[in-house]
N, C-alpha and C positions, 0 to 999 in steps of 0.2 A: 531106539530109546533116546528121548530128548532130555537135555539138561537145561535147567533154567538158571540163568546167572543170578547169583544172590544180589539182592537189592542193597545198594549202599545207603547206609543211614547217616544222617547228618549228626555230627558230633555235638554234644551238648555244650562243648567248650568253644566251638567255632564262632567267630564273630560275623555280624552282618556285612562288614566291609569285605570279608573274604569272599562272599557270594555276590558282591556288587549291589546289594539291595539299598544300602545307604546312599550310594551314588545316584541311584534312580530317584530317590526322594529328593536329594540335593539338587540335581539338574532339573527335575520337574518343578520344584519349588522356586528355583531361580527363574525358570521360564514363566511361571505364573506371576511372580513378582514383577518381571519386566513388562508383561502384558498389562498388568494392573496399573503400573505407573504410566505407561503410554496411553492407555485408555482413559485414565483419570485426567491426564493433562489435556487430551483432546476434548473430553467432555467439559472440562473447566473452560477452555477457550470457546467451545461452541455455545455453551450456556451463556457466558458473559458477553460474547460477541453478538449472538443472534438476538438477545433480549434488549440490546441497547436502544433500539428504536421503538419499543413498545410504549404507548402512551400511559404513563403512570398517573394515578389520581393526584389531584392538587388539594392539599390539606391547608386549611387556615389555622395556624397555631397562634393561640392567645397566651402570652406570657403573664406571669404574676405581676409584673410591673406595668401592665397595660399595653405593652407593645404587641402588635399583630404582624404576622409574617405569613405569606402565601407561597407554598412551594411543594416540591416532591420529596417525600421521605425516601432517601436512597440508601440509608444504612442505619443500623442500630448496634450498639455495643455497650459493654459494662466496663467501667474503669474504677480504679481504687482512688478514693479521696480521703485525705487526712483531715480529721476534725479535732480541734483542740477543746478539751473540757477543763474547766477550773474546778479543782477539788480542794476541800478544806472548809472550815467554818468562817463565814464572812466576818463574824465578830472579832476574830483573832487579828484581823488586819491583813495587809498585803503580804507581810512576811510569813504568815501562817498558811498561805494558800500556795498550791502548786498546780501546774498545767499538765494534763495528761493528753496524749495524742492517741486518737482512736481511728483505725482504718476501716472504712465501710465501702461496700460495693454499691455503685450508683449507675443507673443506665443513662444513656444519652442518645440523641437522634441527630443524624446528619441530614440537613434540609437543603435542597437545591433552591435557593432563594431567587436566583436570576436578578434582573434589574441592576446590572453591574454599575451603570452610570449613576445610580442613586445611592446604592449601599456600599459600593466598593468591594463586594464579595459575590462570587458565584455560588458558594456553598457556605454553610454555617452550622456549627454544632450547638445543640441546646440540651442542657441537663434536664432530666425528667422533673427534678424539683422546681425548675423554672417555668414549666408548662402548666398553665391553669386548665386549659381545655383545647380540644381540637374539633374541627368540623370539616365537612365536605361541601363547600358552597356550590350551588347548581351552576352558576354562570362564571365560575373561575375559568380563566382562559390562559392557555400557553401559546406564545407567539415566537416563531423563529424569524429573526431579522437578517438582512444582508450584512449589517454591521451592528456591533454592540452586544451580540449574543442573545440569549433567551430573555423573554420578557413575560412576567406574570401579572395579571390584573383582571379587572372587571370591565366589560365594554359599557360605555356610557352613551356615546352618540357617534354617528358617521357624518362628517362635515365636508363641505366643498368650499375652499377659501379662494376668493378672487381678490383683485386689487381694492375693490370698494367695500365688500361685505363678506360675512361668513354665513353660508347657507347650511342649515341643519337638514340633512337628507333623512336621517332616521334618529330616533331618540329612545332610550330605554334598552336594556340588555337584549331582549328578544328581537325587537325590530332592528336594532343596530346590527345584530349578528346575521339576521336574514339579509339585510342590505349588503353587508360585507360579503356573504357567500355569493350574491348575485354579481357584484361589481369586481371582486378581486381577480377572478380568472382572466377577464379582459385586460385589466391593468397589468398583470404579470406577463400576458402575451405581448402587449406593447413594449414592456420593458425588455423582454428577451429579443424582440425584433430589433430594437435600437442597439442592444449589445452585440447582436450578430452583425449588424452593419459596421459598427466600430471595430470589431475584432477581425472579421473575415473580409468584407468588401474593401474596407480601407487598407487592410493588410495586402490585398492583391495590388492596389494602386501603389503602395509603398515599395513592394518588390519590383514592380515594373520601372518605377522611377530610379530605384537603386541600380537595377541592371543597366539602364541607360547611362547613369553616371559612371559605372564601372567600365562601360564601353568607351567612354571618353578617356578615362585614365589609361586603359589598354592601348588605345590609339596613340596617346602621348608617349607611352613607353616604347611602342614598336616603331612609330614613324616620326614622332616629333610634332610640335604644335604648328608647324608651318605646312604640314602635309595635307593633301586633300582629304585623306581618310579622317584625320583629326577634325577638320572643319565639318565634314559630313556628320561625324559623331556628335559634335556640339549642336549642330542644327537639329539632329534627331532628338537629342536630349531636350532642347527647348520646345520642340513640337510635342513631345510626350509630356513635358511639364505643363504646357498649356492645356492639353487634353485632360491631364490629371486634375488640374485646378477646376475645370468645368465639372468633371465628374464628382470631385470632392464637394463642390457647392451643391450639387444635386443630393448627395448623401447627407450633407448638413441640413438641407431642407426636410428630408425624410425623417431624420432623427429628431429634429426640432418639433415637427408635427406630432410625432409619437410621444415625446416627453411633455409637450404642451397639453395633450389630452390627459396625461396622468397628473399634471401639476395641480396642487391644491387639494387633492383628495386625501383624506386621512381619517383614521379611527382614533377617537379619544378614549383612553382607558384610565381607570382609577386603581391605584395599588391598594394593598391591604392596609398600608399606613395612612391612606387618605390623599396621597399625592396624585396629580393628574398629569398625563403625558399623551400627546397626540403623535401617532405613528403614521408616516406616509404610507398610503395604500400600496404603492408599487415597491416599497422597501420591505414589505412583509412577505416572507417566503411561504409560510403557511401558518395557520392558526387552528387550534382545536380546543374543545372544552371536554376534557376527559371524564369529568363527573357526570356528564350528560350522554356520553357516547355508549352505544350498544356494542356488543362484541363485533358485529360486522363493521360498525363505524371505526372501532379501534383497529381492526384489520386493514381498513382502508388507509388510515393514517400510517400504520406500520409499513405497508408495502409502498406507499408514496415516499416515505423517508428512505426506504431501501433503494427505490428507483433513483432518487436524487443522489444517493451515496454512490451508486454504480456508474451514473452517466454524466454527472455535472462536474464542474471545476471546483477545486477547494476554495474556501474563504476563511476569514477569521484566523489567519496564521495556521492554516491546515487543520484547525480544530473543529471545523464545521464544513458543511457543503459536501461535495463529492470527491472521489479519488480516481476519476476516469483517466486522467493523464498518467497517474502512477500505475494503474492496471495496464494501460497500453505499453508503457515503458518496460514494465516487468516482463510481459509476454513477449514483446518484440526482442528485448535483449536476450531472453532465454532461448528463443528460436534461432536467432542469429548465432549465438554461442554454439548451439547444437550443430548448426550448419558448418561451422569451422572445426569443432573438436572431433566430430565423427570421422571425416575422411582422413585427417592427419593422424588421429589415434589408431584407426584401422590399418593405415599404411605402415606406421611404425611397428605395430604388433606383427603384421604380416612379414616384414623384413626380419624382425628378431626371431620369429618362430620358424619361418619357412626357408629363408635364404641365408641368414647369418650362421656361420659355423661356430660351434662351441669353442670358447676360448676366454682369455683374460679380458679382452675388450668387450665382448658381449656380456660377460658377467658384470663388468664395471658399469655398463650402460643400464642393465637391469637394476643394479643397486642404486644408481643415481635416480632412476625413475621412481623407485620406492621411496627414496629420501625426499624427492620433490613433493610427494603426497603429504609430507609432514611439515612443509615450510609454512610459516604463518601467512595468512592471506594478505595482510598489510604489506608484506614484502613484495608480493605480486603487484599490488597497487602501486608501490613506489617504482617498480620496474616498468609497469605500463605507462606511468606518467613520464618517466625519464626517456624510455625508448620510443614508445608509440607516439606520444604527444610532442616531446621536445626534439626528437631526432627524425623519426619517420614523418610525422605530421608537419613539422617545420619544413622539411625538404619538399613535401608535396605543395605546401603553400608557396614556396619560392619558385617552383616550376609552373604550377597551374593557377595559382590564386594570388599572384603578385599585385594586381590592381586593388584587391581588397586590403592588402597590407599597406599600400601607398595611400589609398583614399581614407580608410577608417583606422589604420594602425591596429587592426583587429584580425587575429588569425582565424582561419577557417578550420583546417585540420590540425593546427598546432596547439590545440587545447582539448580539454575533455569532450567526449561525445559518445554517441551510441555505439559507433564502430569500435572505438578503442576500448570501451568498457566490455564489449562482447569478446574481443580478442584477449583481453586480460583474463577474463573468467575462463576462456577456452584454454589458456595456458594453465590456469589453476586446476582445472578438471581433467586435463590431458592424461595424467598418470592413472586416473581411475579407468578411463576408456582403454588405455594400453593394457593394463593388467587384466581387465575383464575380457578383452579380445584375445589375449594370449591364452587365457584359461579356456575360452570357448574353442580356439583352434586346436589346443592340445586334447580336447575331449572328442574330436573327430577321429575315429579309429584309423590306424595306419593301413588296415586292410583295404579301406576305400581308396586311399591314395595308390596303393600297389595295384589294385584292380584297374584303376584308371590308366596307370602307366602301362599295364599289360595290354590294354586295348589300343595303345599307340598315342595316347594323349601326352602333351608336353607338360612342363611344370606349371606355366601360367594357366593353361586350359584346365588342369586338375584343380588348381586353386579357385578359379572362377566358377567352374561348373560343379565341383564336388565339395570342396572344403568350405568356401564362403557361404553357400546356401545353408549348409548344416550348422554353421557357426553363428548364423545371423541372430537366433534367439539369445545367445550369450552376449553378442555384441550389443543388442538392444538393452540387455540388462545393465551393461556398463553405461550406456547412454542415459538410461533412466536415472541411475545414481548420479551421473554428472549433472543432469538437469536439476535434480532435487537439491544438490549442493549449490550449484551456481545461482539458482533463483533466490536463495536465502542469504547470500553473501552481502555484506554491507561495507566492510572496511575498504576493499579495493575500489568500490564505486565512489567513495567519498573523494578519491584522488583523480579519477579518470572519467568523470562525466555526469554524475548524478547531481541534481539541484534540489534545493528546498522547495522552490516553486517554479514550474515551467509549464504553464497552461497551453503554450503553443506546441503542439505535437511535432515531432520530426517527420512530418508528412504533409503534403499539400497536393494541389492539382497540377503542379508543374513537374516537368521531367527532372530527375528520375523518380518522382513521387516520394520515395523515402530518402530523407537527408541524413546520412549516418554521422555527419559531423556535428549535429545539434545535440545540446545537452537535454537531459530527460529526467523524469521523476521515477522513483522506484518504491514499491510498497515496503520493503525491508528498511530502507532509509527513512521512509515516512514514519514507521513505528518508532525509530530512534528519535526523530525530530519532534514528533508530537509528545512522546512520553518523557523526554529528558530536556527538551529545549523550549517547551511551552511555558508561558508565564504563570499558568495556573494548572498545576499537575493534577489536581483533584477533578477539574472540569474536563481535562484531556484523557483521564483514565478510561472512560467508556469507549472513546474513539480508538484508543490503543488496542483494546480487546477486539473491536470490530475489524480493524485493519489486519490484525493478526489472524483472525478467523478467515478473512477474505484471502490472505496470502496462503494459508494452509489449503483452502479450497482450490485455489488456482494451481498450486503445485500438485495437489491430488488429481485434478483434472488432467494436467499434462502427463502425469505418471500413468493414469488409467488409459489415456489414449495410446501411450507408448506400449503399455502392457497388452492392450488389445491387438496392436500391430504385431507384437512379439508372439502372441498366441496363434495368430493367423499364419505367421511364418513357421511356427512349430508344426502346425497341422499340414502345411504344404511340403516342407522339406525334411522334417525329422520324423522318422517312423518309430523311434524309441528314444527314451531319455538316457543320457550318458551321465 
């Protein structure tokens, strides 16, 4: 005979908290809110950043006072305006009248007017009441220049100016634009060739001449000016200087021919206000007529601007052009930081977990590591400047780079650079790696260690062959967190090596290829510089979102690569999750 246990009924007076259901809703709601906030932030950055380079229509705005403006409508909003009305009978006189203030909502438009040298503004607000009509002119043209920012106007003619006369090559909007599209690529190619010669080939000559000069100073310090070594160094410097002078003359001839072919070519534009301006052909980065472009044409302009942004050097105080030096500096610094922080963090965690005995000292060290994770990052920057630059770097200069100090009074390692910035951020992220590695080591079951010892393996053999392989996924997690934090830091870099503008990368064709003592650019610092140090914050705002979007994508790419490596390690070494 079987007895069925009576079913326990829920009391009508019991609360939801007693059964935990309210906490399920609370934790689930908190998770949903966190996901929504993160997703919203990322979508906002992606939309604002990815849409920056899309060619917007150029509208011609005619105001009620007769003024005409050509530009892009970049924003609309409604604002409160206070209007005073006079109430009362006019016959009573001024004493019998009173003024009443009425608040009304009025719309206004933000127009990117460009032509800064003429108007003194990049952007301008116009109330809807001021606008008489708007139109989309067919031949309205947007031009990006090397200097002076954006230019808006209508093409009139393409001219070639010589010493004696002005030759009109094409006239009228259609023919002028056709001639521009034919001649502009060759002019830009010659301009880039001349810039490459000035930047790279002359740079090689300057480095060779400086190396010869430093050899003379080194011989003077080592042997004195009367020694044969010093005399030979002086003769070698003179020989190199003579050879450099001949090669420099050849380069001068090449750049002169390239620039002479571009000289005199220009496109004459007329602005919406009737002013005329001739722009040199080789000073135009690109031009487009958005009101005439098809979707494919707009995509061509869009990807062309993205390609420039990713691969070119910055210009216009970092508010235009590309950010390739900052991309290179960000990736190089993050990878070098990971190379330093991974071994030191893993070794420290191994000692604390596997070798150090439990006691007051070990507990104090762990508390100190946890406290270091909360130290403000600017403190690490001050430490990096004081120790790495002024102590360690100055000592390296005194031992290995004394000729540079004597000749130029310029430190090599005694100032900020890529190496010191990477080491500073390695110190900043070291607690993250140590804590994550300790957690990963503790997740390895002791039964595996005991089985290894039972088979005759020693302590280090067990760690190397059993513990570390199974802890590698957790170690990679700590490294991913360290890279994500280090790549976005700004405050320490301002003290230990980052620069506003450093188009010369810390890499060249000479040994040892990467020069860790050189200063560099960084995307996170570039966001601060463009967003808060730009003379025109409104014009710099789109670039801030674009650089932020790029930084998020680079960090995500680095993290995805590390996660992929972690998943492969899990499949290889870990048979189950701990």
